[in-house]
matplotlib code that plots the C-alpha trace (Angstrom):
import matplotlib.pyplot as plt

x = [-51.1, -48.3, -44.7, -44.2, -40.5, -39.7, -37.3, -36.0, -38.3, -41.1, -40.0, -40.2, -43.5, -44.2, -43.0, -44.2, -48.1, -47.4, -47.2, -49.7, -52.0, -53.7, -51.3, -52.0, -50.2, -47.8, -46.8, -45.8, -44.3, -42.5, -41.5, -40.8, -38.6, -40.5, -42.2, -46.4, -46.7, -44.8, -45.5, -49.4, -48.4, -46.4, -49.3, -51.2, -48.9, -48.3, -52.6, -53.0, -50.5, -51.6, -49.4, -51.4, -54.2, -56.2, -55.8, -57.7, -58.6, -56.5, -58.9, -58.0, -58.9, -58.6, -60.3, -63.1, -63.0, -65.1, -68.3, -67.9, -66.0, -62.8, -64.9, -62.3, -59.3, -58.6, -55.8, -57.1, -55.8, -57.7, -56.8, -58.2, -59.4, -57.8, -55.9, -57.1, -56.9, -60.2, -60.7, -58.0, -59.7, -63.6, -62.5, -60.0, -62.6, -65.5, -63.8, -62.4, -65.8, -66.7, -66.5, -65.3, -62.3, -59.5, -56.4, -56.4, -52.9, -52.5, -48.9, -47.0, -46.2, -48.6, -51.7, -53.7, -54.4, -53.9, -56.9, -56.7, -60.7, -62.8, -65.9, -67.8, -67.9, -67.4, -71.3, -70.3, -67.1, -69.0, -71.3, -69.0, -67.1, -70.0, -70.4, -67.3, -65.4, -68.0, -70.8, -67.8, -67.4, -63.8, -62.3, -60.8, -59.1, -59.4, -57.3, -58.1, -55.7, -57.6, -55.3, -55.2, -52.9, -52.3, -48.2, -48.0, -49.7, -48.2, -49.8, -46.7, -45.0, -41.0, -39.6, -36.2, -33.0]
y = [-37.2, -35.5, -36.8, -37.4, -37.6, -40.5, -41.1, -43.8, -42.7, -43.1, -46.4, -47.8, -46.4, -48.6, -50.9, -50.8, -50.6, -53.9, -55.8, -54.8, -51.5, -51.4, -50.0, -47.2, -43.6, -43.6, -47.2, -46.9, -43.3, -45.5, -48.7, -46.7, -44.0, -40.6, -38.0, -39.5, -35.7, -36.6, -40.2, -38.9, -36.1, -38.4, -41.0, -38.6, -38.1, -41.0, -41.3, -38.7, -39.0, -42.9, -44.5, -46.8, -47.2, -48.6, -50.7, -54.5, -57.2, -60.3, -63.3, -66.7, -68.6, -72.1, -70.6, -70.1, -73.2, -74.1, -72.2, -71.2, -74.4, -74.4, -73.3, -73.2, -70.9, -71.4, -69.7, -69.1, -68.4, -66.7, -66.3, -64.0, -64.3, -60.2, -58.5, -54.8, -52.8, -51.5, -55.1, -56.0, -53.1, -54.3, -57.3, -56.6, -54.6, -56.6, -59.5, -56.2, -56.5, -59.3, -60.1, -64.1, -62.1, -61.3, -61.2, -59.7, -59.9, -59.1, -61.3, -61.6, -64.1, -66.4, -66.1, -62.2, -62.7, -64.6, -64.5, -65.5, -66.7, -67.4, -69.1, -71.5, -74.6, -75.7, -75.1, -71.7, -71.7, -73.3, -69.7, -67.7, -69.3, -68.7, -65.7, -64.6, -66.4, -68.6, -66.1, -64.2, -64.6, -62.9, -65.8, -68.6, -70.6, -70.5, -72.8, -73.4, -74.6, -76.1, -74.9, -78.1, -76.1, -72.3, -72.4, -68.5, -65.6, -62.6, -59.6, -56.8, -54.7, -54.9, -51.6, -52.0, -55.6]
z = [-1.4, -1.1, -0.2, 3.4, 4.9, 7.2, 9.9, 12.1, 15.3, 12.4, 11.3, 15.2, 15.7, 11.9, 13.4, 16.8, 15.7, 12.9, 16.5, 18.5, 17.1, 20.9, 22.5, 24.5, 23.4, 25.6, 26.0, 22.7, 23.2, 25.7, 23.7, 20.8, 23.4, 23.0, 24.8, 24.3, 22.9, 20.5, 19.7, 19.3, 16.5, 14.6, 14.8, 13.6, 10.6, 9.7, 9.7, 8.0, 5.0, 4.3, 5.8, 8.1, 6.1, 9.0, 12.1, 12.7, 14.7, 13.6, 14.9, 15.3, 12.4, 15.2, 18.3, 16.0, 13.9, 17.4, 16.7, 13.2, 11.9, 9.5, 6.4, 3.0, 1.9, -1.8, -3.4, -6.7, -10.2, -12.9, -17.4, -18.5, -22.2, -23.3, -21.1, -21.7, -19.6, -18.9, -18.8, -16.1, -14.3, -14.7, -13.8, -10.4, -9.5, -9.3, -7.0, -4.8, -3.9, -3.2, 0.4, -0.2, -2.3, 1.3, -1.3, -4.8, -7.2, -10.3, -11.3, -14.6, -15.9, -15.9, -15.0, -14.8, -10.6, -8.0, -5.6, -2.2, -1.4, 2.1, 2.2, 4.7, 2.7, -1.1, -2.1, -1.1, -3.0, -6.3, -6.0, -5.9, -8.5, -10.9, -9.6, -10.6, -13.2, -14.5, -15.7, -17.0, -20.2, -20.3, -18.2, -20.3, -17.4, -13.6, -10.8, -7.7, -4.9, -1.4, 1.7, 4.0, 6.0, 7.3, 7.9, 8.3, 8.4, 8.8, 7.8, 8.1, 5.6, 6.4, 7.2, 7.7, 6.5]

ax = plt.figure().add_subplot(projection="3d")
ax.plot(x, y, z, "-o")
ax.set_aspect("equal")
plt.show()
């Protein structure tokens, strides 16, 4: 992938899209003070360069809880027995492919991975633990922390300080 240069207008576009990706091209252009054709061209360029990875709808867990239940969110620390590059890659690929794993980070120092997982209930967490951790002979230690309240969730990249 080629390197892309971005300017202040691109940063404004990215910030506006992180706030509300459902804005029409016209509304987005007005917000960042550029013409609609310029806005369309720049956003396409940012998408094509991979700076805009994807656009998703953020759902309200509290409002969905009335319909689906709250579910169970856990932050899970994983320490592997052996940390060879191929073993780390294999574990990462396996957990990242699991639908219940929302986020996966390789970390240092401390555990090898930190996962954020969300499941419907404790039996489903136990099934996930069996599937991803217990059945893997290379997993040495699993430490799970269960969320009692989500105080903040802000899925954005800081662009300007």
